[in-house]
N, CA, C and O atoms as a Tripos MOL2 file, in Angstrom:
@<TRIPOS>MOLECULE
protein
  292   291    73     0     0
PROTEIN
NO_CHARGES

@<TRIPOS>ATOM
      1 N          24.6850  210.1100  -18.2830 N.3       1 MET1
      2 CA         25.2510  209.3570  -17.2450 C.3       1 MET1
      3 C          25.0340  207.8820  -17.6180 C.2       1 MET1
      4 O          23.9070  207.3930  -17.7000 O.2       1 MET1
      5 N          26.2900  207.1230  -17.8650 N.am      2 ALA2
      6 CA         26.1760  205.6480  -18.3690 C.3       2 ALA2
      7 C          25.7800  204.8290  -16.8370 C.2       2 ALA2
      8 O          26.3310  204.9800  -15.7460 O.2       2 ALA2
      9 N          24.7680  204.0350  -17.1600 N.am      3 GLU3
     10 CA         24.7000  203.1480  -15.9490 C.3       3 GLU3
     11 C          25.6530  201.7400  -16.1050 C.2       3 GLU3
     12 O          25.8180  201.0860  -17.1340 O.2       3 GLU3
     13 N          26.2060  201.4950  -14.8010 N.am      4 THR4
     14 CA         27.0390  200.1270  -15.1370 C.3       4 THR4
     15 C          25.7890  199.0480  -14.7260 C.2       4 THR4
     16 O          24.7130  199.3220  -14.1950 O.2       4 THR4
     17 N          26.2610  197.8540  -15.1160 N.am      5 PHE5
     18 CA         25.5440  196.4940  -14.9030 C.3       5 PHE5
     19 C          26.4990  195.7290  -14.1320 C.2       5 PHE5
     20 O          27.6860  195.6900  -14.4570 O.2       5 PHE5
     21 N          26.0830  195.1780  -13.2250 N.am      6 GLU6
     22 CA         27.0580  193.8210  -12.5900 C.3       6 GLU6
     23 C          26.1550  192.6870  -12.0840 C.2       6 GLU6
     24 O          24.9620  192.8270  -11.8140 O.2       6 GLU6
     25 N          26.8070  191.6320  -11.9930 N.am      7 TYR7
     26 CA         26.2440  190.2880  -11.5190 C.3       7 TYR7
     27 C          26.8470  190.1620  -10.1190 C.2       7 TYR7
     28 O          27.9980  190.4680   -9.8060 O.2       7 TYR7
     29 N          25.8200  189.6270   -9.2620 N.am      8 VAL8
     30 CA         26.5590  189.5000   -7.9560 C.3       8 VAL8
     31 C          26.0590  188.1570   -7.6470 C.2       8 VAL8
     32 O          24.9030  187.8440   -7.9320 O.2       8 VAL8
     33 N          26.8930  187.3270   -7.0630 N.am      9 PHE9
     34 CA         26.7660  185.9200   -6.7890 C.3       9 PHE9
     35 C          27.3030  185.7630   -5.4490 C.2       9 PHE9
     36 O          28.4070  186.2150   -5.1430 O.2       9 PHE9
     37 N          26.4570  185.0550   -4.5400 N.am     10 PRO10
     38 CA         26.8440  184.8570   -3.1230 C.3      10 PRO10
     39 C          27.9170  183.6840   -3.3240 C.2      10 PRO10
     40 O          27.8420  182.8940   -4.2650 O.2      10 PRO10
     41 N          28.9130  183.6440   -2.3590 N.am     11 ALA11
     42 CA         29.8910  182.8080   -2.4090 C.3      11 ALA11
     43 C          30.1240  181.8210   -0.8880 C.2      11 ALA11
     44 O          29.6910  182.1190    0.2260 O.2      11 ALA11
     45 N          30.7390  180.8910   -1.1690 N.am     12 ILE12
     46 CA         30.8570  180.1340    0.1290 C.3      12 ILE12
     47 C          32.2200  179.9650    0.1680 C.2      12 ILE12
     48 O          32.8620  179.5500   -0.7960 O.2      12 ILE12
     49 N          32.8120  180.3340    1.4810 N.am     13 ARG13
     50 CA         34.3880  180.1610    1.7700 C.3      13 ARG13
     51 C          34.6030  178.6480    2.3880 C.2      13 ARG13
     52 O          33.7730  178.1590    3.1540 O.2      13 ARG13
     53 N          35.6340  178.0480    2.0350 N.am     14 GLY14
     54 CA         36.0840  176.8780    2.5030 C.3      14 GLY14
     55 C          37.5220  176.5470    2.5570 C.2      14 GLY14
     56 O          38.3390  177.2850    2.0070 O.2      14 GLY14
     57 N          37.8730  175.5000    3.1760 N.am     15 VAL15
     58 CA         39.4350  175.0900    3.3510 C.3      15 VAL15
     59 C          39.6820  173.8520    2.9070 C.2      15 VAL15
     60 O          39.1330  172.9100    3.4790 O.2      15 VAL15
     61 N          40.5080  173.6380    1.8640 N.am     16 GLN16
     62 CA         40.8700  172.4650    1.3600 C.3      16 GLN16
     63 C          42.4810  172.2760    1.4840 C.2      16 GLN16
     64 O          43.2900  172.9780    0.8770 O.2      16 GLN16
     65 N          42.7710  171.3670    2.2430 N.am     17 ALA17
     66 CA         44.1840  170.7410    2.4840 C.3      17 ALA17
     67 C          44.9820  172.1280    3.1080 C.2      17 ALA17
     68 O          46.1370  172.4050    2.7850 O.2      17 ALA17
     69 N          44.3250  172.7860    3.8710 N.am     18 GLY18
     70 CA         44.6460  173.9860    4.5840 C.3      18 GLY18
     71 C          44.8130  175.3950    3.7510 C.2      18 GLY18
     72 O          45.3330  176.4090    4.2170 O.2      18 GLY18
     73 N          44.3130  175.2680    2.5310 N.am     19 ARG19
     74 CA         44.2280  176.5210    1.5520 C.3      19 ARG19
     75 C          42.9580  176.9970    1.5440 C.2      19 ARG19
     76 O          42.0510  176.1680    1.4680 O.2      19 ARG19
     77 N          42.6720  178.2480    1.6120 N.am     20 GLU20
     78 CA         41.3500  178.8020    1.5280 C.3      20 GLU20
     79 C          40.8180  178.6160    0.0370 C.2      20 GLU20
     80 O          41.6680  178.4510   -0.8380 O.2      20 GLU20
     81 N          39.7260  178.6280   -0.2440 N.am     21 TYR21
     82 CA         39.0700  178.5670   -1.6250 C.3      21 TYR21
     83 C          37.4990  179.1810   -1.2410 C.2      21 TYR21
     84 O          36.9850  179.2430   -0.1240 O.2      21 TYR21
     85 N          36.9530  179.5900   -2.5010 N.am     22 PHE22
     86 CA         35.6100  180.0220   -2.6580 C.3      22 PHE22
     87 C          34.8160  179.3800   -3.6540 C.2      22 PHE22
     88 O          35.2430  178.9790   -4.7370 O.2      22 PHE22
     89 N          33.4010  179.2820   -3.1580 N.am     23 VAL23
     90 CA         32.6320  178.6180   -4.4470 C.3      23 VAL23
     91 C          31.5650  179.3960   -4.6450 C.2      23 VAL23
     92 O          30.9620  179.8470   -3.6710 O.2      23 VAL23
     93 N          31.1900  179.6580   -5.8570 N.am     24 SER24
     94 CA         29.8180  180.5470   -6.2540 C.3      24 SER24
     95 C          29.1330  179.7680   -7.1540 C.2      24 SER24
     96 O          29.7310  179.1650   -8.0460 O.2      24 SER24
     97 N          27.7880  179.7090   -6.9960 N.am     25 MET25
     98 CA         26.9950  179.2740   -8.0570 C.3      25 MET25
     99 C          26.1770  180.5350   -8.9790 C.2      25 MET25
    100 O          26.0060  181.7020   -8.6260 O.2      25 MET25
    101 N          25.8370  180.0160   -9.9950 N.am     26 CYS26
    102 CA         24.9820  180.8800  -11.0240 C.3      26 CYS26
    103 C          24.1980  179.9000  -12.0300 C.2      26 CYS26
    104 O          24.6100  178.7470  -12.1540 O.2      26 CYS26
    105 N          23.1450  180.3120  -12.7050 N.am     27 PRO27
    106 CA         22.5650  179.5920  -13.3570 C.3      27 PRO27
    107 C          23.4270  179.4480  -14.7440 C.2      27 PRO27
    108 O          24.0370  180.3730  -15.2810 O.2      27 PRO27
    109 N          23.3440  177.9760  -15.2530 N.am     28 MET28
    110 CA         24.1110  177.4790  -16.3460 C.3      28 MET28
    111 C          23.9040  178.3370  -17.7570 C.2      28 MET28
    112 O          24.7740  178.4540  -18.6200 O.2      28 MET28
    113 N          22.7460  178.8360  -17.8020 N.am     29 GLY29
    114 CA         22.3580  179.3960  -18.8850 C.3      29 GLY29
    115 C          23.2570  180.9350  -19.1550 C.2      29 GLY29
    116 O          23.4110  181.5320  -20.2200 O.2      29 GLY29
    117 N          23.7030  181.2560  -17.9340 N.am     30 LEU30
    118 CA         24.4720  182.7090  -17.8470 C.3      30 LEU30
    119 C          25.9550  182.4700  -18.1390 C.2      30 LEU30
    120 O          26.6830  183.4410  -18.3470 O.2      30 LEU30
    121 N          26.3870  181.3460  -18.1610 N.am     31 LEU31
    122 CA         27.7590  181.1320  -18.1230 C.3      31 LEU31
    123 C          28.2840  181.6450  -19.4910 C.2      31 LEU31
    124 O          29.2230  182.4390  -19.5230 O.2      31 LEU31
    125 N          27.6380  181.1630  -20.7030 N.am     32 PRO32
    126 CA         28.1010  181.5870  -22.1390 C.3      32 PRO32
    127 C          28.1470  183.1370  -22.1240 C.2      32 PRO32
    128 O          29.0100  183.7170  -22.7830 O.2      32 PRO32
    129 N          27.1950  183.8540  -21.3500 N.am     33 LYS33
    130 CA         27.5060  185.4770  -21.4550 C.3      33 LYS33
    131 C          28.3970  185.8130  -20.5810 C.2      33 LYS33
    132 O          28.9070  186.9140  -20.7840 O.2      33 LYS33
    133 N          28.7980  185.1740  -19.5760 N.am     34 LEU34
    134 CA         30.0350  185.5090  -18.5530 C.3      34 LEU34
    135 C          31.3490  185.5340  -19.3300 C.2      34 LEU34
    136 O          32.0570  186.5370  -19.4290 O.2      34 LEU34
    137 N          31.6320  184.2690  -19.9060 N.am     35 PHE35
    138 CA         32.6770  183.9480  -20.4930 C.3      35 PHE35
    139 C          32.9260  183.6460  -22.1570 C.2      35 PHE35
    140 O          32.9520  182.5580  -22.7310 O.2      35 PHE35
    141 N          33.0940  184.9700  -22.6920 N.am     36 LEU36
    142 CA         33.0180  185.0120  -24.2730 C.3      36 LEU36
    143 C          34.4320  184.9120  -24.5010 C.2      36 LEU36
    144 O          35.2650  185.6470  -23.9710 O.2      36 LEU36
    145 N          34.6850  183.9550  -25.3280 N.am     37 PHE37
    146 CA         36.1280  183.6690  -26.1840 C.3      37 PHE37
    147 C          35.8180  183.3780  -27.5190 C.2      37 PHE37
    148 O          34.7450  182.9250  -27.9170 O.2      37 PHE37
    149 N          36.9840  183.7090  -28.3190 N.am     38 ASP38
    150 CA         37.1120  182.9860  -29.5770 C.3      38 ASP38
    151 C          37.6120  181.6070  -29.6390 C.2      38 ASP38
    152 O          38.7610  181.3160  -29.3090 O.2      38 ASP38
    153 N          36.7550  180.7660  -30.0580 N.am     39 GLU39
    154 CA         37.3300  179.3450  -29.8760 C.3      39 GLU39
    155 C          38.3710  178.9230  -30.6940 C.2      39 GLU39
    156 O          39.0680  177.9650  -30.3580 O.2      39 GLU39
    157 N          38.5960  179.6680  -31.9660 N.am     40 ASP40
    158 CA         39.5640  179.4200  -32.5860 C.3      40 ASP40
    159 C          41.0200  179.7190  -32.1240 C.2      40 ASP40
    160 O          41.9960  179.1720  -32.6380 O.2      40 ASP40
    161 N          41.0970  180.6900  -31.0470 N.am     41 GLU41
    162 CA         42.2250  181.0520  -30.4360 C.3      41 GLU41
    163 C          42.6640  180.2370  -29.3560 C.2      41 GLU41
    164 O          43.8210  180.2680  -28.9360 O.2      41 GLU41
    165 N          41.4510  179.2500  -28.7350 N.am     42 LEU42
    166 CA         41.7190  178.5420  -27.5600 C.3      42 LEU42
    167 C          42.1580  177.0270  -27.9460 C.2      42 LEU42
    168 O          41.4900  176.4870  -28.8280 O.2      42 LEU42
    169 N          43.2060  176.3080  -27.3710 N.am     43 ALA43
    170 CA         43.6550  175.3220  -27.7330 C.3      43 ALA43
    171 C          42.5740  174.1740  -27.4490 C.2      43 ALA43
    172 O          41.8450  174.2200  -26.4580 O.2      43 ALA43
    173 N          42.5220  173.1350  -28.3960 N.am     44 PRO44
    174 CA         41.3330  172.1340  -28.0690 C.3      44 PRO44
    175 C          41.2410  171.3310  -26.7980 C.2      44 PRO44
    176 O          40.2040  170.8620  -26.3280 O.2      44 PRO44
    177 N          42.5840  171.2220  -26.2500 N.am     45 GLU45
    178 CA         42.7540  170.4520  -24.9290 C.3      45 GLU45
    179 C          42.0610  171.3010  -23.9100 C.2      45 GLU45
    180 O          41.4560  170.7500  -22.9900 O.2      45 GLU45
    181 N          42.1120  172.7160  -24.0170 N.am     46 PHE46
    182 CA         41.2610  173.4490  -23.1130 C.3      46 PHE46
    183 C          39.8830  173.6360  -23.2510 C.2      46 PHE46
    184 O          39.1960  174.1070  -22.3450 O.2      46 PHE46
    185 N          39.3410  173.2100  -24.5910 N.am     47 ARG47
    186 CA         37.6700  173.4770  -24.8230 C.3      47 ARG47
    187 C          37.3930  172.1030  -24.5080 C.2      47 ARG47
    188 O          36.2360  171.9600  -24.1130 O.2      47 ARG47
    189 N          38.1290  170.9460  -24.5540 N.am     48 ALA48
    190 CA         37.2680  169.4360  -24.3120 C.3      48 ALA48
    191 C          36.9980  169.2170  -22.9250 C.2      48 ALA48
    192 O          37.9390  169.3390  -22.1410 O.2      48 ALA48
    193 N          35.9070  168.9260  -22.5130 N.am     49 GLN49
    194 CA         35.5200  168.3570  -21.0880 C.3      49 GLN49
    195 C          36.0920  166.7870  -20.9410 C.2      49 GLN49
    196 O          36.0410  165.9190  -21.8130 O.2      49 GLN49
    197 N          36.4950  166.7000  -19.9720 N.am     50 ARG50
    198 CA         37.2740  165.2220  -19.7010 C.3      50 ARG50
    199 C          36.2330  164.4510  -18.5050 C.2      50 ARG50
    200 O          35.6300  164.9710  -17.5650 O.2      50 ARG50
    201 N          36.2800  163.2700  -18.8700 N.am     51 ARG51
    202 CA         35.3560  162.3270  -18.0460 C.3      51 ARG51
    203 C          36.2730  161.4740  -17.1430 C.2      51 ARG51
    204 O          37.3740  161.0880  -17.5360 O.2      51 ARG51
    205 N          35.8050  161.2090  -15.9830 N.am     52 LEU52
    206 CA         36.3450  160.6760  -14.7500 C.3      52 LEU52
    207 C          36.7920  159.3330  -15.1510 C.2      52 LEU52
    208 O          35.9040  158.6050  -15.5940 O.2      52 LEU52
    209 N          38.1650  158.7770  -15.0800 N.am     53 ASN53
    210 CA         38.5400  157.5070  -15.5190 C.3      53 ASN53
    211 C          38.5610  156.7660  -14.0020 C.2      53 ASN53
    212 O          39.4090  156.9080  -13.1200 O.2      53 ASN53
    213 N          37.3270  155.9150  -13.9920 N.am     54 ARG54
    214 CA         37.5260  155.2330  -12.5980 C.3      54 ARG54
    215 C          38.5700  154.2900  -12.3790 C.2      54 ARG54
    216 O          38.6570  153.7690  -11.2670 O.2      54 ARG54
    217 N          39.3940  153.9890  -13.3030 N.am     55 GLY55
    218 CA         40.5090  153.2670  -13.0590 C.3      55 GLY55
    219 C          41.4710  154.0590  -12.2840 C.2      55 GLY55
    220 O          42.2050  153.4800  -11.4830 O.2      55 GLY55
    221 N          41.5370  155.3190  -12.4460 N.am     56 ARG56
    222 CA         42.6260  156.1800  -11.5690 C.3      56 ARG56
    223 C          42.2970  156.4500  -10.2250 C.2      56 ARG56
    224 O          43.1600  156.9940   -9.5360 O.2      56 ARG56
    225 N          40.9340  156.0970   -9.6030 N.am     57 ILE57
    226 CA         40.5680  156.5150   -8.5380 C.3      57 ILE57
    227 C          41.4440  156.1220   -7.3110 C.2      57 ILE57
    228 O          41.6600  156.8710   -6.3590 O.2      57 ILE57
    229 N          41.8970  154.9210   -7.4420 N.am     58 PRO58
    230 CA         42.8590  154.2740   -6.3930 C.3      58 PRO58
    231 C          44.1040  155.0850   -6.1160 C.2      58 PRO58
    232 O          44.6510  155.2520   -5.0260 O.2      58 PRO58
    233 N          44.5230  155.6520   -7.5360 N.am     59 GLU59
    234 CA         45.9220  156.6280   -7.8050 C.3      59 GLU59
    235 C          45.4240  157.8190   -6.8480 C.2      59 GLU59
    236 O          45.9920  158.1020   -5.7940 O.2      59 GLU59
    237 N          44.3430  158.4490   -7.3240 N.am     60 MET60
    238 CA         43.8430  159.6800   -6.9340 C.3      60 MET60
    239 C          43.8310  159.5810   -5.2370 C.2      60 MET60
    240 O          44.4730  160.3540   -4.5260 O.2      60 MET60
    241 N          43.0620  158.5900   -4.7780 N.am     61 ALA61
    242 CA         42.7890  158.4840   -3.3850 C.3      61 ALA61
    243 C          44.2560  158.4330   -2.5800 C.2      61 ALA61
    244 O          44.4100  158.9020   -1.4530 O.2      61 ALA61
    245 N          45.2610  157.8060   -3.3280 N.am     62 ARG62
    246 CA         46.6230  157.6290   -2.7210 C.3      62 ARG62
    247 C          47.2320  158.9130   -2.6680 C.2      62 ARG62
    248 O          47.8260  159.3120   -1.6660 O.2      62 ARG62
    249 N          47.0990  159.6000   -3.7540 N.am     63 TYR63
    250 CA         47.7180  160.8290   -3.5750 C.3      63 TYR63
    251 C          47.1040  161.9690   -2.5030 C.2      63 TYR63
    252 O          47.7540  162.8610   -1.9590 O.2      63 TYR63
    253 N          45.9180  161.7370   -2.3770 N.am     64 LEU64
    254 CA         45.1620  162.6670   -1.2870 C.3      64 LEU64
    255 C          45.6880  162.2290    0.0970 C.2      64 LEU64
    256 O          45.9260  163.0700    0.9650 O.2      64 LEU64
    257 N          45.8640  160.9230    0.2950 N.am     65 LEU65
    258 CA         46.3100  160.4710    1.4460 C.3      65 LEU65
    259 C          47.8510  160.7570    1.9700 C.2      65 LEU65
    260 O          48.2170  160.9520    3.1290 O.2      65 LEU65
    261 N          48.6280  160.7220    0.7860 N.am     66 GLU66
    262 CA         49.9000  161.0340    1.1440 C.3      66 GLU66
    263 C          50.4570  162.6860    0.8750 C.2      66 GLU66
    264 O          51.6200  163.0750    0.9790 O.2      66 GLU66
    265 N          49.3710  163.4200    0.5420 N.am     67 ASN67
    266 CA         49.6790  164.7570    0.5530 C.3      67 ASN67
    267 C          48.5030  165.3940    1.3120 C.2      67 ASN67
    268 O          47.7180  166.0780    0.6550 O.2      67 ASN67
    269 N          48.3080  165.2370    2.6290 N.am     68 PRO68
    270 CA         46.9480  165.7030    3.2420 C.3      68 PRO68
    271 C          47.1750  167.4280    3.3170 C.2      68 PRO68
    272 O          46.2560  168.2430    3.3860 O.2      68 PRO68
    273 N          48.3960  167.6920    3.2890 N.am     69 GLY69
    274 CA         48.4800  169.2240    3.5250 C.3      69 GLY69
    275 C          48.8760  170.1070    2.1920 C.2      69 GLY69
    276 O          49.2500  171.2760    2.2840 O.2      69 GLY69
    277 N          48.7710  169.5270    1.1610 N.am     70 ASP70
    278 CA         49.2180  170.2110    0.0210 C.3      70 ASP70
    279 C          48.7400  169.4010   -1.2020 C.2      70 ASP70
    280 O          49.5950  169.0380   -2.0100 O.2      70 ASP70
    281 N          47.3520  169.0660   -1.4200 N.am     71 TYR71
    282 CA         46.8050  168.6230   -2.4640 C.3      71 TYR71
    283 C          45.9290  169.6120   -3.3990 C.2      71 TYR71
    284 O          45.5870  170.7010   -2.9390 O.2      71 TYR71
    285 N          45.6740  169.3430   -4.3260 N.am     72 ALA72
    286 CA         44.7520  170.3130   -5.4030 C.3      72 ALA72
    287 C          44.1080  169.4020   -6.4120 C.2      72 ALA72
    288 O          44.5870  168.4040   -6.9490 O.2      72 ALA72
    289 N          43.0030  169.9140   -6.5490 N.am     73 PHE73
    290 CA         42.3910  169.3000   -7.8150 C.3      73 PHE73
    291 C          41.6540  170.2640   -8.7080 C.2      73 PHE73
    292 O          41.1280  169.8650   -9.7470 O.2      73 PHE73
@<TRIPOS>BOND
     1     1     2 1
     2     2     3 1
     3     3     4 2
     4     3     5 am
     5     5     6 1
     6     6     7 1
     7     7     8 2
     8     7     9 am
     9     9    10 1
    10    10    11 1
    11    11    12 2
    12    11    13 am
    13    13    14 1
    14    14    15 1
    15    15    16 2
    16    15    17 am
    17    17    18 1
    18    18    19 1
    19    19    20 2
    20    19    21 am
    21    21    22 1
    22    22    23 1
    23    23    24 2
    24    23    25 am
    25    25    26 1
    26    26    27 1
    27    27    28 2
    28    27    29 am
    29    29    30 1
    30    30    31 1
    31    31    32 2
    32    31    33 am
    33    33    34 1
    34    34    35 1
    35    35    36 2
    36    35    37 am
    37    37    38 1
    38    38    39 1
    39    39    40 2
    40    39    41 am
    41    41    42 1
    42    42    43 1
    43    43    44 2
    44    43    45 am
    45    45    46 1
    46    46    47 1
    47    47    48 2
    48    47    49 am
    49    49    50 1
    50    50    51 1
    51    51    52 2
    52    51    53 am
    53    53    54 1
    54    54    55 1
    55    55    56 2
    56    55    57 am
    57    57    58 1
    58    58    59 1
    59    59    60 2
    60    59    61 am
    61    61    62 1
    62    62    63 1
    63    63    64 2
    64    63    65 am
    65    65    66 1
    66    66    67 1
    67    67    68 2
    68    67    69 am
    69    69    70 1
    70    70    71 1
    71    71    72 2
    72    71    73 am
    73    73    74 1
    74    74    75 1
    75    75    76 2
    76    75    77 am
    77    77    78 1
    78    78    79 1
    79    79    80 2
    80    79    81 am
    81    81    82 1
    82    82    83 1
    83    83    84 2
    84    83    85 am
    85    85    86 1
    86    86    87 1
    87    87    88 2
    88    87    89 am
    89    89    90 1
    90    90    91 1
    91    91    92 2
    92    91    93 am
    93    93    94 1
    94    94    95 1
    95    95    96 2
    96    95    97 am
    97    97    98 1
    98    98    99 1
    99    99   100 2
   100    99   101 am
   101   101   102 1
   102   102   103 1
   103   103   104 2
   104   103   105 am
   105   105   106 1
   106   106   107 1
   107   107   108 2
   108   107   109 am
   109   109   110 1
   110   110   111 1
   111   111   112 2
   112   111   113 am
   113   113   114 1
   114   114   115 1
   115   115   116 2
   116   115   117 am
   117   117   118 1
   118   118   119 1
   119   119   120 2
   120   119   121 am
   121   121   122 1
   122   122   123 1
   123   123   124 2
   124   123   125 am
   125   125   126 1
   126   126   127 1
   127   127   128 2
   128   127   129 am
   129   129   130 1
   130   130   131 1
   131   131   132 2
   132   131   133 am
   133   133   134 1
   134   134   135 1
   135   135   136 2
   136   135   137 am
   137   137   138 1
   138   138   139 1
   139   139   140 2
   140   139   141 am
   141   141   142 1
   142   142   143 1
   143   143   144 2
   144   143   145 am
   145   145   146 1
   146   146   147 1
   147   147   148 2
   148   147   149 am
   149   149   150 1
   150   150   151 1
   151   151   152 2
   152   151   153 am
   153   153   154 1
   154   154   155 1
   155   155   156 2
   156   155   157 am
   157   157   158 1
   158   158   159 1
   159   159   160 2
   160   159   161 am
   161   161   162 1
   162   162   163 1
   163   163   164 2
   164   163   165 am
   165   165   166 1
   166   166   167 1
   167   167   168 2
   168   167   169 am
   169   169   170 1
   170   170   171 1
   171   171   172 2
   172   171   173 am
   173   173   174 1
   174   174   175 1
   175   175   176 2
   176   175   177 am
   177   177   178 1
   178   178   179 1
   179   179   180 2
   180   179   181 am
   181   181   182 1
   182   182   183 1
   183   183   184 2
   184   183   185 am
   185   185   186 1
   186   186   187 1
   187   187   188 2
   188   187   189 am
   189   189   190 1
   190   190   191 1
   191   191   192 2
   192   191   193 am
   193   193   194 1
   194   194   195 1
   195   195   196 2
   196   195   197 am
   197   197   198 1
   198   198   199 1
   199   199   200 2
   200   199   201 am
   201   201   202 1
   202   202   203 1
   203   203   204 2
   204   203   205 am
   205   205   206 1
   206   206   207 1
   207   207   208 2
   208   207   209 am
   209   209   210 1
   210   210   211 1
   211   211   212 2
   212   211   213 am
   213   213   214 1
   214   214   215 1
   215   215   216 2
   216   215   217 am
   217   217   218 1
   218   218   219 1
   219   219   220 2
   220   219   221 am
   221   221   222 1
   222   222   223 1
   223   223   224 2
   224   223   225 am
   225   225   226 1
   226   226   227 1
   227   227   228 2
   228   227   229 am
   229   229   230 1
   230   230   231 1
   231   231   232 2
   232   231   233 am
   233   233   234 1
   234   234   235 1
   235   235   236 2
   236   235   237 am
   237   237   238 1
   238   238   239 1
   239   239   240 2
   240   239   241 am
   241   241   242 1
   242   242   243 1
   243   243   244 2
   244   243   245 am
   245   245   246 1
   246   246   247 1
   247   247   248 2
   248   247   249 am
   249   249   250 1
   250   250   251 1
   251   251   252 2
   252   251   253 am
   253   253   254 1
   254   254   255 1
   255   255   256 2
   256   255   257 am
   257   257   258 1
   258   258   259 1
   259   259   260 2
   260   259   261 am
   261   261   262 1
   262   262   263 1
   263   263   264 2
   264   263   265 am
   265   265   266 1
   266   266   267 1
   267   267   268 2
   268   267   269 am
   269   269   270 1
   270   270   271 1
   271   271   272 2
   272   271   273 am
   273   273   274 1
   274   274   275 1
   275   275   276 2
   276   275   277 am
   277   277   278 1
   278   278   279 1
   279   279   280 2
   280   279   281 am
   281   281   282 1
   282   282   283 1
   283   283   284 2
   284   283   285 am
   285   285   286 1
   286   286   287 1
   287   287   288 2
   288   287   289 am
   289   289   290 1
   290   290   291 1
   291   291   292 2
@<TRIPOS>SUBSTRUCTURE
     1 MET1         2 RESIDUE 1 A MET
     2 ALA2         6 RESIDUE 1 A ALA
     3 GLU3        10 RESIDUE 1 A GLU
     4 THR4        14 RESIDUE 1 A THR
     5 PHE5        18 RESIDUE 1 A PHE
     6 GLU6        22 RESIDUE 1 A GLU
     7 TYR7        26 RESIDUE 1 A TYR
     8 VAL8        30 RESIDUE 1 A VAL
     9 PHE9        34 RESIDUE 1 A PHE
    10 PRO10       38 RESIDUE 1 A PRO
    11 ALA11       42 RESIDUE 1 A ALA
    12 ILE12       46 RESIDUE 1 A ILE
    13 ARG13       50 RESIDUE 1 A ARG
    14 GLY14       54 RESIDUE 1 A GLY
    15 VAL15       58 RESIDUE 1 A VAL
    16 GLN16       62 RESIDUE 1 A GLN
    17 ALA17       66 RESIDUE 1 A ALA
    18 GLY18       70 RESIDUE 1 A GLY
    19 ARG19       74 RESIDUE 1 A ARG
    20 GLU20       78 RESIDUE 1 A GLU
    21 TYR21       82 RESIDUE 1 A TYR
    22 PHE22       86 RESIDUE 1 A PHE
    23 VAL23       90 RESIDUE 1 A VAL
    24 SER24       94 RESIDUE 1 A SER
    25 MET25       98 RESIDUE 1 A MET
    26 CYS26      102 RESIDUE 1 A CYS
    27 PRO27      106 RESIDUE 1 A PRO
    28 MET28      110 RESIDUE 1 A MET
    29 GLY29      114 RESIDUE 1 A GLY
    30 LEU30      118 RESIDUE 1 A LEU
    31 LEU31      122 RESIDUE 1 A LEU
    32 PRO32      126 RESIDUE 1 A PRO
    33 LYS33      130 RESIDUE 1 A LYS
    34 LEU34      134 RESIDUE 1 A LEU
    35 PHE35      138 RESIDUE 1 A PHE
    36 LEU36      142 RESIDUE 1 A LEU
    37 PHE37      146 RESIDUE 1 A PHE
    38 ASP38      150 RESIDUE 1 A ASP
    39 GLU39      154 RESIDUE 1 A GLU
    40 ASP40      158 RESIDUE 1 A ASP
    41 GLU41      162 RESIDUE 1 A GLU
    42 LEU42      166 RESIDUE 1 A LEU
    43 ALA43      170 RESIDUE 1 A ALA
    44 PRO44      174 RESIDUE 1 A PRO
    45 GLU45      178 RESIDUE 1 A GLU
    46 PHE46      182 RESIDUE 1 A PHE
    47 ARG47      186 RESIDUE 1 A ARG
    48 ALA48      190 RESIDUE 1 A ALA
    49 GLN49      194 RESIDUE 1 A GLN
    50 ARG50      198 RESIDUE 1 A ARG
    51 ARG51      202 RESIDUE 1 A ARG
    52 LEU52      206 RESIDUE 1 A LEU
    53 ASN53      210 RESIDUE 1 A ASN
    54 ARG54      214 RESIDUE 1 A ARG
    55 GLY55      218 RESIDUE 1 A GLY
    56 ARG56      222 RESIDUE 1 A ARG
    57 ILE57      226 RESIDUE 1 A ILE
    58 PRO58      230 RESIDUE 1 A PRO
    59 GLU59      234 RESIDUE 1 A GLU
    60 MET60      238 RESIDUE 1 A MET
    61 ALA61      242 RESIDUE 1 A ALA
    62 ARG62      246 RESIDUE 1 A ARG
    63 TYR63      250 RESIDUE 1 A TYR
    64 LEU64      254 RESIDUE 1 A LEU
    65 LEU65      258 RESIDUE 1 A LEU
    66 GLU66      262 RESIDUE 1 A GLU
    67 ASN67      266 RESIDUE 1 A ASN
    68 PRO68      270 RESIDUE 1 A PRO
    69 GLY69      274 RESIDUE 1 A GLY
    70 ASP70      278 RESIDUE 1 A ASP
    71 TYR71      282 RESIDUE 1 A TYR
    72 ALA72      286 RESIDUE 1 A ALA
    73 PHE73      290 RESIDUE 1 A PHE
């Protein structure tokens, strides 16, 4: 009989802009094992990490204030 293996992560439920979301944490070293993919099949824009452009903060704040019930980040 084959044994099955599973990861169990506690999650926190929250509400942002009136919508339910969940957050869970795990050790960083575990992420490459959880998300295996062939980088050649993934477009570069989905592989690259982006840095916050501090010049856009006022625009982002304005977006949040103008859309209090329907924003998403």
